[in-house]
C-alpha positions in Angstrom: 0.8 25.9 -15.6 0.3 24.9 -11.9 3.2 24.2 -9.7 3.6 23.0 -6.1 5.7 24.2 -3.3 7.7 21.0 -2.4 8.8 22.4 0.9 5.2 23.0 2.2 3.7 20.2 4.2 -0.1 19.7 4.2 -1.9 20.5 7.5 -3.5 17.7 9.6 -7.1 17.0 8.7 -9.4 19.4 10.7 -11.3 17.7 13.4 -9.5 14.3 12.9 -7.6 13.5 16.2 -5.9 10.5 14.6 -4.4 12.8 11.8 -2.6 15.1 14.2 1.1 14.9 14.7 1.9 12.3 12.2 5.5 11.2 12.8 6.4 10.7 9.2 5.1 12.9 6.3 6.6 10.6 3.7 3.3 8.9 2.5 1.4 12.2 2.3 4.2 13.7 0.3 4.2 10.7 -2.0 0.5 11.0 -2.6 0.4 14.8 -3.2 1.1 14.5 -6.9 4.0 14.6 -9.3 7.3 16.0 -8.1 10.7 16.4 -9.7 12.2 13.4 -11.5 15.0 13.1 -9.0 12.6 13.2 -6.1 10.4 10.5 -7.7 13.4 8.3 -8.3 14.6 8.6 -4.7 11.1 7.9 -3.5 11.0 4.7 -5.6 14.3 3.6 -4.1 13.0 4.3 -0.6 9.9 2.3 -1.2 11.9 -0.6 -2.7 14.2 -0.6 0.3 11.2 -0.7 2.7 9.8 -3.7 0.8 13.1 -5.6 0.9 13.5 -4.8 4.6 10.0 -6.2 5.3 10.6 -9.3 3.2 13.8 -10.1 5.1 12.3 -9.5 8.5 9.1 -11.6 7.9 10.3 -14.4 5.6 10.9 -16.9 8.5 7.9 -16.1 10.7 6.1 -19.2 9.5 2.6 -19.2 8.1 0.5 -16.5 9.8 -3.1 -15.7 10.4 -3.7 -12.0 10.3 -6.2 -10.4 12.8 -7.7 -7.1 11.7 -9.7 -4.9 14.0 -10.2 -1.5 15.8 -7.6 0.1 17.9 -10.3 1.7 20.0 -11.6 -1.2 22.1 -9.9 -1.4 25.4 -9.2 -4.2 27.9 -12.6 -5.3 29.3 -14.6 -4.6 26.1 -16.3 -7.7 24.8 -14.6 -7.4 21.5 -11.2 -7.2 23.2 -12.0 -10.3 25.2 -13.1 -12.1 22.0 -10.0 -11.1 20.1 -7.8 -12.3 23.0 -9.5 -15.7 22.9 -9.1 -15.8 19.1 -5.4 -15.0 19.3 -4.8 -17.8 21.8 -6.7 -20.3 19.6 -4.8 -19.3 16.5 -1.5 -20.0 18.3 -2.8 -23.3 19.6 -3.6 -24.2 16.0 0.1 -23.6 15.2 0.0 -20.3 13.3 1.9 -17.1 14.0 -0.5 -14.3 15.0 0.0 -11.3 12.8 -1.6 -7.9 13.5 -1.1 -4.2 12.8 0.8 -4.1 16.1 -1.3 -1.3 17.8 -3.7 -1.3 20.7 -7.3 -2.4 21.0 -8.2 -5.6 19.1 -4.6 -5.9 17.7 -3.2 -5.8 21.3 -5.8 -8.4 22.4 -4.9 -10.8 19.6 -1.2 -10.5 20.3 -1.9 -10.9 24.0 -3.9 -14.0 23.4 -1.0 -15.5 21.4 1.3 -14.7 24.3 -1.1 -16.3 26.8 -0.9 -19.5 24.7 2.8 -19.5 24.4 2.6 -18.7 20.6 4.6 -16.3 18.4 3.2 -12.8 17.9 4.1 -10.2 15.3 3.0 -6.6 14.7 3.3 -4.6 11.5 3.0 -1.1 12.7 2.4 2.1 10.7 4.0 5.4 11.5 0.9 7.2 13.0 0.3 9.1 16.2 -1.4 7.7 19.4 -3.6 5.0 17.8 -0.7 3.0 16.3 1.8 2.8 19.2 3.1 -0.7 19.4 1.5 -2.9 22.0 3.6 -4.7 24.7 2.7 -8.3 23.6 4.8 -8.5 20.5 7.6 -10.9 19.9 8.5 -9.0 16.7 7.8 -5.4 15.9 8.1 -4.1 12.3 7.3 -0.5 11.4 6.5 0.9 8.0 6.2 4.4 6.6 3.7 3.5 3.8 0.3 2.0 4.4 0.4 0.1 1.1 3.6 -1.7 2.0 2.2 -2.6 5.4 -0.9 -4.1 3.8 1.2 -6.1 1.4 3.0 -7.7 4.3 -0.2 -8.4 6.3 -1.5 -10.3 3.3 1.6 -11.9 1.8 2.5 -14.0 4.8 -1.0 -15.0 5.9 -3.0 -18.1 5.3 -6.2 -16.7 6.7 -7.8 -13.4 7.8 -9.9 -12.9 10.9 -11.8 -9.6 10.9 -12.9 -8.2 14.2 -15.2 -5.2 14.5 -13.4 -2.1 13.3 -13.5 1.2 11.4 -12.4 2.5 8.0 -8.9 0.8 8.3 -10.4 -2.6 9.1 -12.9 -2.3 6.2 -10.0 -1.3 3.9 -8.0 -4.3 4.9 -10.9 -6.7 4.7 -12.0 -5.6 1.2 -8.4 -5.6 0.1 -8.2 -9.3 1.0 -11.6 -10.0 -0.6 -10.6 -8.2 -3.8 -7.4 -10.2 -4.1 -9.3 -13.5 -3.6 -12.1 -12.5 -5.9 -9.7 -11.6 -8.7 -7.5 -14.6 -8.2 -4.4 -12.7 -7.2 -4.2 -14.8 -4.1 -5.8 -18.2 -3.3 -9.1 -18.6 -1.6 -7.8 -18.1 1.9 -10.5 -18.0 4.7 -11.9 -14.6 5.6 -13.7 -14.9 9.0 -15.8 -12.1 10.4 -16.1 -12.3 14.2 -19.0 -10.4 15.8 -22.4 -11.2 14.2 -24.3 -8.2 15.6 -21.6 -5.8 14.2 -21.1 -7.4 10.8 -24.5 -8.8 9.9 -25.8 -5.5 8.2 -22.7 -5.4 6.0 -22.9 -9.1 5.2 -26.6 -8.7 4.3 -25.7 -5.7 2.0 -23.0 -7.8 0.3 -25.0 -11.0 -0.2 -28.3 -9.3 -1.1 -28.0 -5.7 -2.3 -24.7 -6.2 -4.2 -25.7 -9.6 -5.6 -29.1 -8.3 -6.7 -27.5 -5.3 -8.4 -25.1 -7.7 -10.1 -22.0 -5.8 -8.9 -20.7 -9.1 -7.6 -21.4 -12.7 -8.4 -23.5 -14.8 -5.9 -20.5 -16.9 -5.1 -18.6 -13.8 -4.0 -20.9 -13.5 -1.0 -19.6 -16.9 0.2 -16.1 -15.6 0.6 -17.1 -14.5 4.1 -17.7 -16.7 7.1 -19.6 -15.0 9.9 -19.6 -16.2 13.5 -19.3 -15.3 17.2 -17.7 -18.6 18.2 -13.9 -19.1 18.4 -14.6 -22.8 18.1 -16.4 -22.3 14.8 -13.7 -19.9 13.6 -10.9 -22.3 14.3 -12.8 -25.2 12.7 -13.3 -23.1 9.5 -9.6 -22.1 9.6 -8.6 -25.8 10.0 -10.7 -26.8 7.1 -10.0 -23.9 4.7 -6.3 -23.2 5.6 -4.6 -26.1 7.2 -6.4 -28.9 5.4 -7.0 -27.1 2.1 -3.4 -26.2 1.7 -1.9 -29.4 3.1 -0.1 -27.7 6.0 1.6 -29.7 8.7 3.7 -28.8 11.8 7.5 -29.0 11.4 10.6 -27.1 12.3 11.0 -24.1 10.1 14.0 -23.1 8.0 16.9 -21.3 9.8 17.4 -17.7 8.8 20.8 -16.5 7.5 22.0 -13.5 9.5 24.3 -12.3 6.7 21.2 -11.7 4.5 19.5 -9.7 7.2 17.0 -12.4 7.9 15.4 -12.8 11.3 13.5 -16.0 12.2 11.1 -17.2 14.8 13.7 -19.4 16.4 12.6 -22.6 17.9 8.9 -22.3 17.0 6.9 -24.9 15.3 4.4 -23.7 12.6 2.2 -25.3 10.0 4.1 -25.8 6.8 3.7 -27.6 3.5 4.8 -31.1 2.9 8.3 -31.0 1.2 6.8 -32.6 -1.9 4.0 -30.1 -2.3 4.4 -27.8 -5.4 4.7 -24.1 -5.0 1.4 -22.3 -5.5 0.8 -19.5 -8.0 1.0 -16.9 -5.2 4.3 -18.3 -3.8 2.9 -19.1 -0.4 5.1 -22.2 0.1 7.4 -21.6 3.1 
């Protein structure tokens, strides 16, 4: 029989600068394998509490558009500049800008929202260096677990804008696409910004995967590829605002005694009062 030493922490991945000095070992411990019954129960309670905390802190943000992208593009990089423009345009359209809260593309989108006088939120993950919160956030929410953070970035969003990025960006993009493809969430718009960067991947999806019959031809149409913020916003208007009957109005007021925090005084797109709730519960 094999046993594990529950007091031994796994070393950081060799040669991976972003894996060093992780502030919280909780997720790595959780994913190591089975532990004692009591430990698993306490872990489940901790995960439940983190979910509830996220729900309470994000419930009144208003409908969001999530911007995914690399943390490694600094101010002055063309993708940083593009993300900043996109963040401003999302705010002008009336949505809350939601990102992972870190630097790079995430910072640029939050900065663009700030430029336009919009509301900007970051869902950060407890990681070193790469995921320090950027200074352009109106609301900063930190999570121990990647999977909880991904739920929050999807749950409160009516659209996803994917800027150039690495493994994390691809993970988030394909998570959204899988949920749409399987009907777990509605057909919210997924917009890829940066034609030169994404074209090889889009070609692989629409040709190689379709020809191999690993996806349906219609699945390739879940992605909209562009370099133009104008085209991206027009697509968002058609496939989020118009498709879901959203309109601008004053949001609900949070109840402090329930631990709820709202985006006070902001106007965001919301459903008509008579609109029925969707299967995924995205009525605000």
